[in-house]
C-alpha positions in Angstrom: 34.8 -34.5 -121.4 38.4 -33.3 -121.2 41.0 -34.9 -118.9 41.4 -31.6 -117.2 37.7 -31.5 -116.3 37.8 -35.1 -115.0 40.6 -34.2 -112.6 38.2 -32.0 -110.8 35.6 -34.7 -110.4 34.8 -36.3 -107.0 36.5 -39.7 -106.5 39.5 -39.0 -108.6 42.8 -39.9 -106.9 44.5 -36.5 -106.7 47.2 -37.0 -104.0 49.2 -39.9 -102.6 51.0 -40.0 -99.3 53.4 -42.5 -97.6 53.4 -42.9 -93.8 56.8 -44.2 -92.6 58.9 -44.5 -89.5 62.3 -43.6 -91.0 61.7 -40.7 -93.4 65.4 -40.3 -94.2 65.8 -43.8 -95.4 62.5 -43.7 -97.3 63.4 -40.5 -99.1 66.7 -42.1 -100.1 65.0 -45.2 -101.3 62.5 -43.4 -103.6 65.1 -40.9 -104.8 67.3 -43.7 -106.0 64.4 -45.7 -107.5 62.4 -42.9 -109.2 64.6 -39.8 -109.1 62.4 -38.0 -106.7 63.7 -34.8 -105.0 62.2 -33.3 -101.9 60.9 -30.1 -100.5 59.8 -29.5 -96.9 56.1 -30.0 -96.6 53.5 -28.0 -94.7 53.1 -28.2 -90.9 55.6 -29.3 -88.3 59.2 -29.2 -89.6 60.7 -32.6 -90.4 57.4 -34.4 -90.5 56.3 -33.9 -94.1 58.2 -33.9 -97.3 56.9 -33.2 -100.8 58.3 -35.5 -103.5 59.1 -33.5 -106.7 60.0 -34.8 -110.1 61.0 -32.4 -112.9 59.6 -29.5 -110.8 56.2 -31.1 -110.3 55.0 -32.6 -107.0 54.2 -36.3 -107.3 53.7 -37.5 -103.7 54.2 -36.8 -100.0 56.2 -38.7 -97.4 55.2 -38.3 -93.8 57.0 -39.5 -90.7 55.0 -41.4 -88.1 54.8 -39.7 -84.7 56.3 -41.6 -81.8 54.0 -44.1 -80.3 52.0 -44.7 -83.5 51.8 -48.4 -84.3 50.7 -49.1 -87.8 52.1 -50.6 -91.0 53.9 -48.3 -93.3 51.9 -47.8 -96.5 50.8 -45.6 -99.3 47.5 -43.8 -99.0 45.6 -42.3 -102.0 43.5 -39.2 -101.4 40.2 -39.1 -103.4 38.9 -35.7 -104.4 35.7 -34.4 -102.8 33.7 -31.3 -103.4 32.8 -31.2 -99.7 35.1 -33.3 -97.4 32.7 -33.0 -94.5 29.8 -34.4 -96.5 32.0 -37.2 -98.0 33.1 -38.2 -94.4 29.5 -38.3 -93.2 28.5 -40.4 -96.2 31.4 -42.7 -95.5 30.1 -43.3 -91.9 26.5 -43.8 -93.2 27.7 -46.4 -95.7 29.5 -48.6 -93.2 33.0 -47.0 -93.3 34.8 -45.3 -90.5 36.6 -41.9 -90.3 39.8 -42.0 -88.2 41.1 -38.4 -88.8 39.2 -35.2 -89.6 37.8 -33.6 -91.6 40.2 -30.8 -90.8 42.1 -28.0 -92.4 45.6 -29.0 -93.6 48.1 -26.3 -94.5 48.7 -26.3 -98.2 46.3 -29.2 -98.7 42.8 -27.8 -98.2 40.4 -29.8 -96.1 41.2 -33.5 -95.6 40.0 -36.6 -93.7 41.3 -40.2 -93.4 38.7 -42.9 -93.6 38.3 -46.7 -94.1 35.8 -48.5 -96.4 33.6 -51.4 -95.2 36.4 -53.8 -96.2 39.0 -52.0 -94.0 41.0 -50.3 -96.7 42.2 -46.9 -95.7 42.1 -43.9 -98.0 42.1 -40.1 -97.8 39.3 -37.6 -98.6 40.7 -34.4 -100.2 39.0 -31.1 -100.8 41.3 -28.6 -102.3 42.2 -26.6 -105.4 43.4 -28.3 -108.6 46.8 -26.5 -108.5 47.8 -28.4 -105.3 47.1 -31.9 -106.8 49.9 -34.3 -107.5 51.1 -34.9 -111.0 49.6 -38.2 -112.2 49.5 -37.7 -115.9 52.1 -40.4 -116.8 55.8 -40.6 -117.4 58.5 -42.5 -115.5 58.5 -41.8 -111.8 54.8 -40.7 -111.7 51.8 -42.6 -110.2 49.6 -43.8 -113.1 47.0 -46.1 -111.5 45.3 -46.9 -108.2 43.8 -50.3 -107.4 41.8 -51.4 -104.4 42.7 -54.9 -103.2 39.7 -56.3 -101.2 38.1 -59.7 -100.5 35.3 -59.1 -103.0 34.2 -56.1 -105.0 30.5 -56.4 -103.9 31.7 -55.5 -100.4 32.7 -51.9 -101.4 31.2 -51.2 -104.8 28.2 -49.3 -103.5 30.3 -47.5 -100.9 32.5 -45.7 -103.5 29.6 -45.1 -105.8 27.6 -43.4 -102.9 30.4 -41.5 -101.2 32.1 -40.2 -104.4 29.7 -40.8 -107.2 32.0 -43.1 -109.0 30.6 -45.5 -111.6 31.7 -49.1 -111.4 31.8 -51.6 -114.2 32.8 -55.3 -114.3 35.6 -56.1 -116.8 36.9 -59.4 -118.1 40.5 -58.1 -118.7 41.6 -55.7 -116.0 43.8 -52.9 -117.3 46.7 -53.7 -114.9 47.6 -56.9 -113.0 45.0 -59.4 -112.0 47.0 -61.4 -109.5 46.7 -61.0 -105.7 48.9 -58.4 -104.1 51.5 -59.9 -101.8 51.5 -63.3 -103.4 54.9 -64.7 -104.2 53.4 -67.5 -106.3 51.2 -67.3 -109.3 47.9 -68.0 -107.4 44.7 -67.0 -109.3 42.1 -65.1 -107.3 39.4 -66.9 -109.3 38.8 -70.6 -109.4 38.5 -72.8 -112.5 35.7 -71.6 -114.7 35.1 -68.4 -112.6 35.4 -64.9 -113.9 37.9 -62.5 -112.3 36.3 -60.3 -109.7 37.4 -56.9 -111.0 35.7 -53.5 -111.5 36.9 -50.4 -113.1 35.7 -47.1 -111.5 35.0 -44.0 -113.6 34.5 -40.3 -112.9 32.6 -38.4 -115.5 33.0 -41.2 -118.0 36.8 -41.6 -117.6 38.3 -44.6 -115.8 40.3 -43.5 -112.8 41.0 -46.7 -110.9 40.2 -50.4 -110.2 38.7 -52.6 -107.5 40.1 -56.2 -107.4 38.4 -58.8 -105.3 40.9 -61.5 -104.4 39.0 -63.6 -102.0 41.2 -65.8 -99.7 44.3 -64.5 -101.4 44.1 -61.2 -99.5 47.4 -60.7 -97.8 47.0 -61.7 -94.1 49.5 -59.3 -92.8 47.9 -56.2 -94.4 44.3 -56.9 -95.3 42.4 -54.7 -97.7 44.5 -51.8 -99.1 44.9 -49.4 -102.0 47.9 -50.2 -104.3 49.5 -47.5 -106.3 51.2 -48.2 -109.7 54.3 -46.1 -110.7 55.4 -45.9 -114.3 59.0 -46.9 -115.0 61.1 -47.1 -118.1 62.0 -50.8 -117.5 60.0 -52.9 -115.0 62.7 -55.6 -114.7 65.4 -53.1 -114.1 63.3 -51.3 -111.5 62.7 -54.6 -109.6 66.4 -55.3 -109.5 67.0 -51.8 -108.1 64.3 -52.3 -105.5 66.2 -55.3 -104.1 69.5 -53.5 -104.3 68.0 -50.7 -102.2 66.8 -53.0 -99.5 63.2 -53.6 -100.7 61.7 -56.9 -101.7 59.7 -58.4 -104.5 56.1 -59.5 -103.8 55.4 -60.6 -107.3 58.0 -60.9 -110.1 57.5 -59.0 -113.4 54.8 -60.3 -115.7 53.1 -59.1 -118.9 49.5 -57.9 -118.5 47.0 -56.2 -120.9 48.3 -52.8 -119.9 52.0 -53.5 -119.7 54.7 -55.3 -117.7 54.0 -55.2 -114.0 55.7 -56.2 -110.8 54.6 -55.8 -107.2 57.3 -54.8 -104.7 57.7 -53.4 -101.2 60.0 -50.7 -99.9 62.4 -51.0 -96.9 59.6 -50.6 -94.4 57.3 -53.1 -96.2 55.0 -50.5 -97.9 53.7 -52.3 -101.0 53.4 -50.7 -104.5 53.6 -51.7 -108.1 55.8 -50.6 -111.0 54.7 -50.8 -114.6 56.1 -50.2 -118.0 53.2 -49.0 -120.1 52.6 -50.5 -123.5 
């Protein structure tokens, strides 16, 4: 199975969007950190901005409408052959659908839903050419990881809604420490195995699910975490703090590479990684 064929498979993260209050400040932050440039996005002027790197779209930044009260955060969109069917399955499997499904200019048909653990994600039905570039290289998103209390809470949900195949692993491909933790607290107790699953589409691993138990961040709860490749993780972390962001977990070496978890100026968490 080729990588190109896998990108068309249901459940593959194919787009990522940031919801923020101050889009000007956020665009500056990510431009200085990753070199992203911006183009006006579809829909209402000044609300949506496509982030572009080397001529390829990598993400979208969206300004919250006045009166919206929610935490700033990154939202992955998982591909679906039929967004309406996926949304209905999400409801049937214990999730909720907060927006859509509806037609979105330049995006195809989309919905925003939450899984049984409360983590929000997007459902995305569109053509391959409109997907974000996630094939690697500094400044691009290279991994998505669901942070949840326990993997058993959501494993069947993603298998049923998107047809993803989950497999328990002893050595997660990215970081195994709880998101949001400033201290090296292990999610598993002494003698316990790490609660981690990889999820695959058509035989190719496309993301992870990490059960962190009581280490789940109280201020954010279950959430999807994106990993962005950088040339130097330590340098990227220093730049984050210079730009007004903060460090959630300092750089550490993992089986996949050197990883750190950080937050931008509005508190949206994400990870940076230097691949091995």
